[in-house]
Biotite code that builds the C-alpha atoms (Angstrom):
import biotite.structure as struc

atoms = struc.array([
    struc.Atom([-66.612, 67.427, -93.736], chain_id="A", res_id=1, res_name="UNK", atom_name="CA", element="C"),
    struc.Atom([-67.646, 70.625, -91.820], chain_id="A", res_id=2, res_name="UNK", atom_name="CA", element="C"),
    struc.Atom([-70.851, 70.175, -89.555], chain_id="A", res_id=3, res_name="UNK", atom_name="CA", element="C"),
    struc.Atom([-72.276, 74.096, -90.033], chain_id="A", res_id=4, res_name="UNK", atom_name="CA", element="C"),
    struc.Atom([-71.664, 72.463, -94.407], chain_id="A", res_id=5, res_name="UNK", atom_name="CA", element="C"),
    struc.Atom([-74.319, 69.734, -92.931], chain_id="A", res_id=6, res_name="UNK", atom_name="CA", element="C"),
    struc.Atom([-76.966, 71.590, -90.515], chain_id="A", res_id=7, res_name="UNK", atom_name="CA", element="C"),
    struc.Atom([-77.480, 74.375, -93.772], chain_id="A", res_id=8, res_name="UNK", atom_name="CA", element="C"),
    struc.Atom([-77.554, 70.971, -96.571], chain_id="A", res_id=9, res_name="UNK", atom_name="CA", element="C"),
    struc.Atom([-80.110, 69.704, -94.189], chain_id="A", res_id=10, res_name="UNK", atom_name="CA", element="C"),
    struc.Atom([-81.964, 73.000, -93.550], chain_id="A", res_id=11, res_name="UNK", atom_name="CA", element="C"),
    struc.Atom([-82.400, 73.455, -96.926], chain_id="A", res_id=12, res_name="UNK", atom_name="CA", element="C"),
    struc.Atom([-83.468, 70.452, -97.903], chain_id="A", res_id=13, res_name="UNK", atom_name="CA", element="C"),
    struc.Atom([-86.165, 70.832, -95.309], chain_id="A", res_id=14, res_name="UNK", atom_name="CA", element="C"),
    struc.Atom([-86.930, 73.833, -97.252], chain_id="A", res_id=15, res_name="UNK", atom_name="CA", element="C"),
    struc.Atom([-87.544, 72.701, -100.498], chain_id="A", res_id=16, res_name="UNK", atom_name="CA", element="C"),
    struc.Atom([-89.327, 69.544, -99.057], chain_id="A", res_id=17, res_name="UNK", atom_name="CA", element="C"),
    struc.Atom([-91.486, 72.069, -97.381], chain_id="A", res_id=18, res_name="UNK", atom_name="CA", element="C"),
    struc.Atom([-91.942, 74.493, -100.612], chain_id="A", res_id=19, res_name="UNK", atom_name="CA", element="C"),
    struc.Atom([-92.690, 71.335, -102.551], chain_id="A", res_id=20, res_name="UNK", atom_name="CA", element="C"),
    struc.Atom([-95.452, 70.382, -100.727], chain_id="A", res_id=21, res_name="UNK", atom_name="CA", element="C"),
    struc.Atom([-97.133, 74.242, -100.761], chain_id="A", res_id=22, res_name="UNK", atom_name="CA", element="C"),
    struc.Atom([-97.514, 73.930, -103.915], chain_id="A", res_id=23, res_name="UNK", atom_name="CA", element="C"),
    struc.Atom([-99.583, 70.263, -104.382], chain_id="A", res_id=24, res_name="UNK", atom_name="CA", element="C"),
    struc.Atom([-103.382, 71.762, -104.821], chain_id="A", res_id=25, res_name="UNK", atom_name="CA", element="C"),
    struc.Atom([-105.726, 72.008, -102.148], chain_id="A", res_id=26, res_name="UNK", atom_name="CA", element="C"),
    struc.Atom([-109.897, 71.203, -102.741], chain_id="A", res_id=27, res_name="UNK", atom_name="CA", element="C"),
    struc.Atom([-110.773, 74.226, -103.629], chain_id="A", res_id=28, res_name="UNK", atom_name="CA", element="C"),
    struc.Atom([-113.237, 75.974, -100.890], chain_id="A", res_id=29, res_name="UNK", atom_name="CA", element="C"),
    struc.Atom([-115.255, 77.240, -103.848], chain_id="A", res_id=30, res_name="UNK", atom_name="CA", element="C"),
    struc.Atom([-119.186, 76.143, -103.223], chain_id="A", res_id=31, res_name="UNK", atom_name="CA", element="C"),
    struc.Atom([-120.801, 74.128, -105.391], chain_id="A", res_id=32, res_name="UNK", atom_name="CA", element="C"),
    struc.Atom([-123.281, 76.738, -106.612], chain_id="A", res_id=33, res_name="UNK", atom_name="CA", element="C"),
    struc.Atom([-120.195, 79.130, -107.328], chain_id="A", res_id=34, res_name="UNK", atom_name="CA", element="C"),
    struc.Atom([-118.879, 76.879, -109.563], chain_id="A", res_id=35, res_name="UNK", atom_name="CA", element="C"),
    struc.Atom([-122.096, 76.207, -111.027], chain_id="A", res_id=36, res_name="UNK", atom_name="CA", element="C"),
    struc.Atom([-122.086, 79.473, -112.121], chain_id="A", res_id=37, res_name="UNK", atom_name="CA", element="C"),
    struc.Atom([-118.639, 80.008, -113.125], chain_id="A", res_id=38, res_name="UNK", atom_name="CA", element="C"),
    struc.Atom([-119.653, 76.963, -115.602], chain_id="A", res_id=39, res_name="UNK", atom_name="CA", element="C"),
    struc.Atom([-122.891, 78.527, -117.234], chain_id="A", res_id=40, res_name="UNK", atom_name="CA", element="C"),
    struc.Atom([-121.061, 82.386, -117.147], chain_id="A", res_id=41, res_name="UNK", atom_name="CA", element="C"),
    struc.Atom([-118.298, 80.831, -119.073], chain_id="A", res_id=42, res_name="UNK", atom_name="CA", element="C"),
    struc.Atom([-116.044, 82.000, -116.810], chain_id="A", res_id=43, res_name="UNK", atom_name="CA", element="C"),
    struc.Atom([-115.200, 78.548, -115.874], chain_id="A", res_id=44, res_name="UNK", atom_name="CA", element="C"),
    struc.Atom([-114.456, 75.126, -117.481], chain_id="A", res_id=45, res_name="UNK", atom_name="CA", element="C"),
    struc.Atom([-115.035, 71.604, -115.878], chain_id="A", res_id=46, res_name="UNK", atom_name="CA", element="C"),
    struc.Atom([-113.249, 68.580, -116.041], chain_id="A", res_id=47, res_name="UNK", atom_name="CA", element="C"),
    struc.Atom([-113.728, 64.938, -115.515], chain_id="A", res_id=48, res_name="UNK", atom_name="CA", element="C"),
    struc.Atom([-110.555, 63.376, -114.465], chain_id="A", res_id=49, res_name="UNK", atom_name="CA", element="C"),
    struc.Atom([-112.262, 59.774, -114.650], chain_id="A", res_id=50, res_name="UNK", atom_name="CA", element="C"),
    struc.Atom([-111.567, 57.437, -116.880], chain_id="A", res_id=51, res_name="UNK", atom_name="CA", element="C"),
    struc.Atom([-113.353, 56.403, -120.385], chain_id="A", res_id=52, res_name="UNK", atom_name="CA", element="C"),
    struc.Atom([-115.623, 53.638, -118.956], chain_id="A", res_id=53, res_name="UNK", atom_name="CA", element="C"),
    struc.Atom([-116.839, 56.064, -115.843], chain_id="A", res_id=54, res_name="UNK", atom_name="CA", element="C"),
    struc.Atom([-117.227, 58.473, -118.510], chain_id="A", res_id=55, res_name="UNK", atom_name="CA", element="C"),
    struc.Atom([-119.405, 56.347, -120.173], chain_id="A", res_id=56, res_name="UNK", atom_name="CA", element="C"),
    struc.Atom([-121.099, 56.005, -117.357], chain_id="A", res_id=57, res_name="UNK", atom_name="CA", element="C"),
    struc.Atom([-122.350, 58.785, -117.148], chain_id="A", res_id=58, res_name="UNK", atom_name="CA", element="C"),
    struc.Atom([-120.972, 62.859, -117.041], chain_id="A", res_id=59, res_name="UNK", atom_name="CA", element="C"),
    struc.Atom([-122.063, 66.045, -116.470], chain_id="A", res_id=60, res_name="UNK", atom_name="CA", element="C"),
    struc.Atom([-123.342, 68.083, -119.879], chain_id="A", res_id=61, res_name="UNK", atom_name="CA", element="C"),
    struc.Atom([-120.270, 70.885, -120.780], chain_id="A", res_id=62, res_name="UNK", atom_name="CA", element="C"),
    struc.Atom([-117.601, 68.576, -119.209], chain_id="A", res_id=63, res_name="UNK", atom_name="CA", element="C"),
    struc.Atom([-114.505, 67.707, -120.884], chain_id="A", res_id=64, res_name="UNK", atom_name="CA", element="C"),
    struc.Atom([-112.656, 64.528, -120.803], chain_id="A", res_id=65, res_name="UNK", atom_name="CA", element="C"),
    struc.Atom([-109.706, 64.521, -119.864], chain_id="A", res_id=66, res_name="UNK", atom_name="CA", element="C"),
    struc.Atom([-108.472, 61.088, -117.858], chain_id="A", res_id=67, res_name="UNK", atom_name="CA", element="C"),
    struc.Atom([-105.449, 61.215, -115.393], chain_id="A", res_id=68, res_name="UNK", atom_name="CA", element="C"),
    struc.Atom([-103.980, 58.304, -116.952], chain_id="A", res_id=69, res_name="UNK", atom_name="CA", element="C"),
    struc.Atom([-103.185, 61.097, -119.984], chain_id="A", res_id=70, res_name="UNK", atom_name="CA", element="C"),
    struc.Atom([-101.943, 63.412, -117.944], chain_id="A", res_id=71, res_name="UNK", atom_name="CA", element="C"),
    struc.Atom([-100.136, 60.957, -116.262], chain_id="A", res_id=72, res_name="UNK", atom_name="CA", element="C"),
    struc.Atom([-98.804, 59.778, -119.990], chain_id="A", res_id=73, res_name="UNK", atom_name="CA", element="C"),
    struc.Atom([-98.082, 62.959, -120.881], chain_id="A", res_id=74, res_name="UNK", atom_name="CA", element="C"),
    struc.Atom([-99.732, 65.615, -122.845], chain_id="A", res_id=75, res_name="UNK", atom_name="CA", element="C"),
    struc.Atom([-98.310, 67.638, -125.417], chain_id="A", res_id=76, res_name="UNK", atom_name="CA", element="C"),
    struc.Atom([-99.598, 71.594, -123.860], chain_id="A", res_id=77, res_name="UNK", atom_name="CA", element="C"),
    struc.Atom([-100.259, 72.162, -127.635], chain_id="A", res_id=78, res_name="UNK", atom_name="CA", element="C"),
    struc.Atom([-102.601, 69.905, -127.333], chain_id="A", res_id=79, res_name="UNK", atom_name="CA", element="C"),
    struc.Atom([-103.842, 70.461, -124.137], chain_id="A", res_id=80, res_name="UNK", atom_name="CA", element="C"),
    struc.Atom([-104.788, 74.069, -125.062], chain_id="A", res_id=81, res_name="UNK", atom_name="CA", element="C"),
    struc.Atom([-107.174, 73.403, -127.912], chain_id="A", res_id=82, res_name="UNK", atom_name="CA", element="C"),
    struc.Atom([-108.777, 71.194, -124.996], chain_id="A", res_id=83, res_name="UNK", atom_name="CA", element="C"),
    struc.Atom([-108.757, 73.727, -122.021], chain_id="A", res_id=84, res_name="UNK", atom_name="CA", element="C"),
    struc.Atom([-109.040, 77.941, -122.418], chain_id="A", res_id=85, res_name="UNK", atom_name="CA", element="C"),
    struc.Atom([-106.102, 78.979, -120.618], chain_id="A", res_id=86, res_name="UNK", atom_name="CA", element="C"),
    struc.Atom([-108.586, 81.977, -119.733], chain_id="A", res_id=87, res_name="UNK", atom_name="CA", element="C"),
    struc.Atom([-110.833, 80.137, -117.246], chain_id="A", res_id=88, res_name="UNK", atom_name="CA", element="C"),
    struc.Atom([-110.841, 78.820, -113.916], chain_id="A", res_id=89, res_name="UNK", atom_name="CA", element="C"),
    struc.Atom([-110.399, 74.376, -114.678], chain_id="A", res_id=90, res_name="UNK", atom_name="CA", element="C"),
    struc.Atom([-112.012, 72.961, -111.915], chain_id="A", res_id=91, res_name="UNK", atom_name="CA", element="C"),
    struc.Atom([-111.249, 68.650, -111.915], chain_id="A", res_id=92, res_name="UNK", atom_name="CA", element="C"),
    struc.Atom([-113.448, 66.401, -110.289], chain_id="A", res_id=93, res_name="UNK", atom_name="CA", element="C"),
    struc.Atom([-113.126, 63.078, -110.457], chain_id="A", res_id=94, res_name="UNK", atom_name="CA", element="C"),
    struc.Atom([-115.242, 60.436, -108.388], chain_id="A", res_id=95, res_name="UNK", atom_name="CA", element="C"),
    struc.Atom([-114.530, 60.999, -104.832], chain_id="A", res_id=96, res_name="UNK", atom_name="CA", element="C"),
    struc.Atom([-111.455, 64.222, -105.348], chain_id="A", res_id=97, res_name="UNK", atom_name="CA", element="C"),
    struc.Atom([-108.969, 62.302, -105.059], chain_id="A", res_id=98, res_name="UNK", atom_name="CA", element="C"),
    struc.Atom([-107.583, 62.284, -108.556], chain_id="A", res_id=99, res_name="UNK", atom_name="CA", element="C"),
    struc.Atom([-108.744, 65.847, -108.516], chain_id="A", res_id=100, res_name="UNK", atom_name="CA", element="C"),
    struc.Atom([-105.975, 66.639, -106.410], chain_id="A", res_id=101, res_name="UNK", atom_name="CA", element="C"),
    struc.Atom([-103.242, 64.898, -108.723], chain_id="A", res_id=102, res_name="UNK", atom_name="CA", element="C"),
    struc.Atom([-104.521, 66.558, -111.585], chain_id="A", res_id=103, res_name="UNK", atom_name="CA", element="C"),
    struc.Atom([-104.919, 69.818, -110.775], chain_id="A", res_id=104, res_name="UNK", atom_name="CA", element="C"),
    struc.Atom([-101.353, 69.001, -109.463], chain_id="A", res_id=105, res_name="UNK", atom_name="CA", element="C"),
    struc.Atom([-100.692, 68.489, -112.813], chain_id="A", res_id=106, res_name="UNK", atom_name="CA", element="C"),
    struc.Atom([-102.296, 71.327, -114.304], chain_id="A", res_id=107, res_name="UNK", atom_name="CA", element="C"),
    struc.Atom([-100.945, 73.896, -112.239], chain_id="A", res_id=108, res_name="UNK", atom_name="CA", element="C"),
    struc.Atom([-97.837, 73.201, -113.821], chain_id="A", res_id=109, res_name="UNK", atom_name="CA", element="C"),
    struc.Atom([-98.488, 73.843, -117.056], chain_id="A", res_id=110, res_name="UNK", atom_name="CA", element="C"),
    struc.Atom([-99.930, 77.461, -116.002], chain_id="A", res_id=111, res_name="UNK", atom_name="CA", element="C"),
    struc.Atom([-103.848, 76.051, -115.475], chain_id="A", res_id=112, res_name="UNK", atom_name="CA", element="C"),
    struc.Atom([-105.516, 78.247, -113.037], chain_id="A", res_id=113, res_name="UNK", atom_name="CA", element="C"),
    struc.Atom([-107.289, 75.149, -111.604], chain_id="A", res_id=114, res_name="UNK", atom_name="CA", element="C"),
    struc.Atom([-108.840, 74.341, -108.934], chain_id="A", res_id=115, res_name="UNK", atom_name="CA", element="C"),
    struc.Atom([-109.937, 70.831, -107.505], chain_id="A", res_id=116, res_name="UNK", atom_name="CA", element="C"),
    struc.Atom([-113.674, 69.633, -106.440], chain_id="A", res_id=117, res_name="UNK", atom_name="CA", element="C"),
    struc.Atom([-113.445, 67.404, -103.252], chain_id="A", res_id=118, res_name="UNK", atom_name="CA", element="C"),
    struc.Atom([-116.558, 66.455, -104.492], chain_id="A", res_id=119, res_name="UNK", atom_name="CA", element="C"),
    struc.Atom([-117.475, 64.081, -107.027], chain_id="A", res_id=120, res_name="UNK", atom_name="CA", element="C"),
    struc.Atom([-120.093, 63.589, -109.968], chain_id="A", res_id=121, res_name="UNK", atom_name="CA", element="C"),
    struc.Atom([-122.736, 62.357, -107.801], chain_id="A", res_id=122, res_name="UNK", atom_name="CA", element="C"),
    struc.Atom([-122.326, 65.434, -105.895], chain_id="A", res_id=123, res_name="UNK", atom_name="CA", element="C"),
    struc.Atom([-121.880, 67.086, -108.889], chain_id="A", res_id=124, res_name="UNK", atom_name="CA", element="C"),
    struc.Atom([-125.677, 65.641, -110.069], chain_id="A", res_id=125, res_name="UNK", atom_name="CA", element="C"),
    struc.Atom([-127.010, 65.951, -106.639], chain_id="A", res_id=126, res_name="UNK", atom_name="CA", element="C"),
    struc.Atom([-126.015, 69.633, -106.978], chain_id="A", res_id=127, res_name="UNK", atom_name="CA", element="C"),
    struc.Atom([-128.215, 70.709, -109.572], chain_id="A", res_id=128, res_name="UNK", atom_name="CA", element="C"),
    struc.Atom([-124.721, 70.204, -113.012], chain_id="A", res_id=129, res_name="UNK", atom_name="CA", element="C"),
    struc.Atom([-127.339, 68.450, -115.448], chain_id="A", res_id=130, res_name="UNK", atom_name="CA", element="C"),
    struc.Atom([-126.432, 65.199, -116.429], chain_id="A", res_id=131, res_name="UNK", atom_name="CA", element="C"),
    struc.Atom([-125.891, 64.528, -119.787], chain_id="A", res_id=132, res_name="UNK", atom_name="CA", element="C"),
    struc.Atom([-128.154, 62.660, -121.943], chain_id="A", res_id=133, res_name="UNK", atom_name="CA", element="C"),
    struc.Atom([-127.120, 58.728, -122.575], chain_id="A", res_id=134, res_name="UNK", atom_name="CA", element="C"),
])
């Protein structure tokens, strides 16, 4: 095999890896007050990607439960559209921010404007988001 083709293939492979990694979600730079205002103004929806048992232990009023395990298992786009509006920003959150990134990647591929929060559930409560009544 010609070494020029090998070098081209290696360069192309490196470019593909770099491009794919640049598509991965990062935590948003939106401040929690801005997130809160966007949610209150119905410009955004807060999506809790923790598991059902964590949600049962406490969650933010108005948040939508969409466990990461459910997203990993695969969710029908029509069913997803019934739960999440396409015309609003989707803020994902979990306990400490890691699962929100993974969920954001999945939802971005489904065509949503997703912004993963680094802040976890407790941080949201401390920032003034209302805890849902028991």
